[in-house]
C-alpha positions in Angstrom: 80.1 53.0 65.3 78.1 56.0 66.4 74.8 57.5 65.4 72.9 55.5 62.9 75.6 52.8 63.1 74.7 52.0 66.7 72.8 48.8 65.6 75.9 47.6 63.8 78.3 47.6 66.7 80.2 44.2 66.7 80.4 42.6 70.0 82.1 39.2 70.6 79.8 36.9 72.4 80.6 33.5 74.0 78.7 31.7 71.4 79.8 34.0 68.6 76.3 35.0 67.7 74.7 38.4 67.0 71.9 39.7 69.1 68.6 38.7 67.5 67.1 41.4 65.2 63.8 43.0 66.1 61.6 42.4 63.1 59.2 45.1 62.2 56.9 43.3 59.8 53.2 43.3 60.5 51.2 40.2 59.8 48.9 42.1 57.5 51.7 43.6 55.4 50.9 42.8 51.7 54.7 42.7 51.0 55.5 40.4 53.9 57.5 38.0 51.7 59.8 40.8 50.5 60.3 41.8 54.1 61.2 38.3 55.1 63.7 38.1 52.3 65.3 41.4 53.5 65.5 40.0 57.0 67.1 36.8 55.7 69.7 38.8 53.8 70.4 41.0 56.7 70.8 38.1 59.1 73.4 36.5 56.7 75.2 39.8 56.5 75.4 40.1 60.3 76.8 36.6 60.6 79.4 37.4 57.9 80.5 40.6 59.9 80.8 38.4 63.0 82.9 35.8 61.1 85.2 38.5 59.6 86.1 40.0 63.0 87.7 36.6 63.9 90.0 36.8 60.9 93.5 38.0 61.8 94.0 39.9 58.5 91.1 42.2 59.4 93.2 43.9 62.1 95.9 44.6 59.5 93.5 46.1 57.1 92.1 48.3 59.8 95.5 49.5 60.9 96.6 50.3 57.4 93.5 52.3 56.7 93.8 54.2 60.0 97.3 55.2 59.1 96.2 56.5 55.7 93.3 58.5 57.3 95.7 59.9 59.9 98.1 61.0 57.1 95.3 63.0 55.4 94.2 64.5 58.8 97.8 65.7 59.6 98.2 67.2 56.1 94.9 69.1 56.4 95.9 70.4 59.8 99.3 71.6 58.5 97.7 73.4 55.6 95.1 75.0 57.8 97.8 76.2 60.2 99.7 77.7 57.3 96.6 79.4 56.0 95.7 80.9 59.3 99.3 82.2 59.8 99.1 83.9 56.4 95.6 85.2 57.1 94.3 83.2 54.2 90.6 82.7 54.7 90.2 80.1 52.1 90.3 76.9 54.0 88.2 73.8 53.4 86.2 72.7 56.3 87.6 69.6 58.0 84.2 68.0 58.2 83.5 64.3 58.7 85.3 61.9 56.5 82.9 60.2 54.1 83.0 57.0 52.1 81.8 56.0 48.6 81.4 52.4 47.5 80.8 51.5 43.9 80.5 48.1 42.3 79.9 45.9 45.3 77.9 43.3 43.5 74.9 41.3 44.5 75.6 40.5 48.1 72.4 38.6 48.6 73.5 35.8 46.2 77.3 36.3 46.1 79.3 35.3 49.1 82.3 37.3 48.0 80.3 40.5 47.7 78.8 39.8 51.1 82.2 39.5 52.7 83.3 42.7 50.9 80.2 44.5 52.3 80.9 43.1 55.8 84.5 44.4 55.6 83.2 47.8 54.6 80.9 48.0 57.6 83.8 47.0 59.9 86.1 49.6 58.4 83.5 52.3 58.8 83.2 51.4 62.4 87.0 51.5 62.9 87.1 55.0 61.4 84.0 56.2 63.2 82.3 57.2 60.0 78.6 57.5 60.2 76.8 54.9 58.1 74.7 57.6 56.5 78.0 59.2 55.3 78.7 56.1 53.3 77.2 56.3 49.8 76.8 53.0 47.8 75.8 52.2 44.3 75.8 49.3 42.0 73.4 48.9 39.0 72.9 45.2 39.9 71.4 45.9 43.3 68.0 44.3 43.7 65.2 46.2 45.4 65.6 43.9 48.4 69.4 44.6 48.6 68.7 48.4 48.4 66.2 47.9 51.3 68.9 46.1 53.4 71.4 48.8 52.7 69.0 51.5 53.7 67.8 49.7 56.8 71.3 49.3 58.2 71.9 53.0 57.6 73.9 53.4 54.4 72.9 56.0 51.8 72.0 54.3 48.4 72.7 56.5 45.4 70.0 56.6 42.7 72.2 57.7 39.8 75.0 55.8 38.1 77.9 58.2 38.5 80.3 56.0 36.6 82.9 56.9 39.2 82.7 60.6 38.3 82.3 62.1 41.8 84.4 65.1 42.8 85.3 65.2 46.5 84.7 68.2 48.7 86.1 66.5 51.9 88.4 63.6 52.8 86.8 60.6 51.1 87.4 56.9 51.1 86.5 55.1 47.8 85.8 51.4 48.4 86.2 49.9 44.9 86.6 46.1 45.3 87.5 44.4 42.0 86.0 47.2 39.9 86.8 47.9 36.3 89.7 50.1 35.3 87.4 52.6 33.8 85.8 53.3 37.1 89.2 54.1 38.7 90.2 56.2 35.7 86.9 58.2 35.8 87.4 58.9 39.5 90.9 60.2 38.9 89.8 62.3 36.0 87.0 64.0 38.0 89.5 64.8 40.8 92.5 65.6 38.7 94.1 68.2 40.9 96.6 68.1 43.7 94.0 69.5 46.1 91.4 66.8 45.4 93.7 63.9 45.1 95.4 64.5 48.5 91.9 64.1 50.1 91.3 60.7 48.5 92.0 57.2 49.9 91.2 54.3 47.6 90.7 50.7 48.8 90.7 48.7 45.6 92.8 47.0 43.0 96.5 47.8 42.9 97.3 50.3 40.1 100.7 48.6 39.6 99.0 45.3 39.0 96.7 46.9 36.5 99.7 48.3 34.6 101.4 44.9 34.7 98.4 43.1 33.3 97.7 45.6 30.5 99.6 46.3 27.3 101.5 49.6 27.8 100.2 51.2 24.6 96.6 50.4 25.5 97.0 51.3 29.2 98.5 54.7 28.4 95.9 55.4 25.7 92.7 54.1 27.4 93.5 54.7 31.1 95.8 57.7 30.9 94.9 59.0 34.4 95.8 55.7 36.1 98.9 55.5 33.9 100.1 59.0 34.9 99.5 58.6 38.7 100.8 55.0 39.2 104.4 56.1 39.5 103.7 58.7 42.3 100.8 57.3 44.3 101.5 55.3 47.4 100.3 51.7 47.5 100.1 49.5 50.5 99.1 46.0 49.6 96.7 44.5 52.0 97.1 40.9 53.3 94.7 38.2 51.9 94.4 34.7 53.4 94.5 31.9 50.9 90.8 30.9 51.7 89.7 34.4 50.6 91.6 34.9 47.4 88.4 35.3 45.4 87.2 38.0 47.8 90.2 40.2 48.8 93.1 39.4 46.4 95.2 42.2 44.9 93.7 44.8 47.2 95.7 47.9 48.3 95.2 51.1 50.2 96.1 53.8 47.7 96.9 57.4 48.6 98.3 60.5 46.9 100.8 62.3 49.0 101.3 65.9 48.1 105.1 65.6 48.0 104.8 62.8 45.4 102.2 64.7 43.3 104.7 67.7 43.2 107.1 65.4 41.3 104.8 65.5 38.3 105.3 68.4 35.8 102.7 71.2 35.9 101.7 70.3 32.4 100.2 67.1 33.9 97.4 69.1 35.4 96.2 70.9 32.3 94.4 69.7 29.2 92.5 66.9 31.0 89.8 65.6 28.6 87.1 63.4 29.9 87.8 59.7 29.2 85.9 58.2 26.2 87.1 54.6 25.9 86.3 54.4 22.2 88.9 51.7 21.7 87.8 49.5 24.7 85.9 46.4 23.6 85.4 45.3 27.2 84.9 48.3 29.5 84.3 46.2 32.7 81.8 48.7 34.0 78.1 49.4 33.4 77.6 52.9 31.9 74.5 55.0 32.3 73.4 54.5 28.7 73.6 50.7 29.2 71.1 50.5 32.1 67.6 49.6 31.4 
């Protein structure tokens, strides 16, 4: 990784250990215990990153994501070339790819969440995305967990967006085992061919969601997932048996422009904001539910 991520470069050592962290806690710090807890969490996270690099399936995840990112880059270059040739000055800036992570969970107490965070850090490094360009949020994060995330260089969001973030550049959404409403909200907010082609989702398979939900309810409550499932591209990611609870049913999901063109033009009009009035279990924490 580059820039702020320099401290999170993973190097294989003979004994498989990370370089010892330099602690910046003064003896007269009134919050020394909190700092020590943060150091402990970070140490565990570094060890988890180290462990994950030894897993064979990580390389396959990385390769699949690199291919998806390359596809977006090539599409953008093709569009820009066509715009220049036609003297069209409207052209989105290529910019640096960014990442948004929702719903990670409490990684200080949950091993699965810690492995998911470790995988995120490794993938950011593989794609050369600055850690500061990765935005993270989960309403369950403790103050200590937020401190860890900030200390390693990630940007911690202060507002619960409920997944309703519109992209303005190529963006990876890292949504491990999140509720269907979060995916549906994300799609609604970016419900245009232009925006969807700039999105890569690493998260639960849409096809699996459809299979596990009654058709009538799926089409009614999660209409944006329902409409896009037939035309999005899913590449299921491998998951070893000992990490089923961590990485099962995960796919890289992209929205190729050729596939989006298969949908009728009426698909892109009359796009109301999802309400979920019929959903007894929404699987996400809404803003009005937070204390």
